C-alpha positions as CSV (number, residue, x, y, z in Angstrom):
1,M,12.9,8.0,24.6
2,K,12.7,4.2,24.5
3,K,11.9,4.1,20.8
4,M,14.9,6.2,20.0
5,K,17.1,3.9,22.1
6,K,15.9,0.8,20.2
7,G,16.6,2.4,16.9
8,Q,20.0,3.6,18.0
9,T,20.9,0.1,19.2
10,M,19.7,-1.5,15.9
11,V,21.9,1.0,13.9
12,E,24.9,0.1,16.1
13,Y,24.4,-3.6,15.4
14,I,24.1,-3.0,11.7
15,I,27.3,-1.0,11.7
16,I,29.1,-3.8,13.7
17,V,27.8,-6.5,11.3
18,A,28.9,-4.4,8.3
19,L,32.4,-3.9,9.7
20,I,32.7,-7.6,10.4
21,A,31.5,-8.4,6.8
22,I,34.1,-6.0,5.3
23,S,36.8,-7.5,7.4
24,L,35.9,-11.0,6.4
25,I,35.9,-10.1,2.7
26,G,39.4,-8.6,3.1
27,V,40.7,-11.7,4.9
28,F,39.1,-14.1,2.4
29,T,40.6,-12.1,-0.5
30,F,44.1,-12.2,1.0
31,V,43.9,-15.9,1.8
32,S,42.5,-16.8,-1.6
33,R,45.4,-14.9,-3.3
34,A,47.9,-16.6,-1.1
35,I,46.4,-20.0,-1.9
36,G,46.4,-19.2,-5.6
37,R,50.1,-18.3,-5.5
38,K,51.0,-21.5,-3.7
39,G,48.9,-23.5,-6.1
40,A,50.7,-21.9,-9.1
41,G,54.0,-22.7,-7.5
42,V,53.1,-26.3,-6.9
43,A,51.8,-26.7,-10.5
44,G,55.1,-25.2,-11.8
45,A,57.2,-27.5,-9.7
46,L,55.1,-30.5,-10.9
47,S,55.4,-29.5,-14.6
48,D,59.2,-29.1,-14.2
49,Q,59.5,-32.6,-12.7
50,E,57.3,-34.1,-15.5
51,G,59.4,-32.3,-18.1
52,E,62.6,-33.7,-16.7
53,S,61.0,-37.2,-16.5
54,A,59.9,-36.9,-20.2
55,K,63.4,-35.7,-21.2
56,Q,65.0,-38.7,-19.5
57,A,62.5,-41.1,-21.0
58,V,63.2,-39.7,-24.5
59,E,67.0,-40.0,-23.9
60,N,66.6,-43.6,-22.7
61,I,64.4,-44.6,-25.6
62,T,66.9,-43.0,-28.1
63,E,69.9,-44.8,-26.6
64,D,68.0,-48.1,-26.5
65,T,66.8,-47.7,-30.1
66,I,70.4,-46.9,-31.3
67,K,71.7,-50.0,-29.4
68,S,69.0,-52.2,-30.9
69,L,69.7,-50.9,-34.4
70,G,73.4,-51.8,-34.1
71,E,72.6,-55.3,-33.0
72,D,70.6,-56.1,-36.1
């Protein structure tokens, strides 16, 4: 009877460890997708800001260039 009890206990521990591992995989998958979406949002916001800065720089350069051409 003792040998059967030891084997049964070992199987129970294996099942518990497997359930914990499956749960952790699910949690990590969910968290990594959420982080990926947030990262994509941040990258999009930064690229929009950089695009606006570039547009303003081009507009300023164009105005300055036109002004300097008129002075010559």
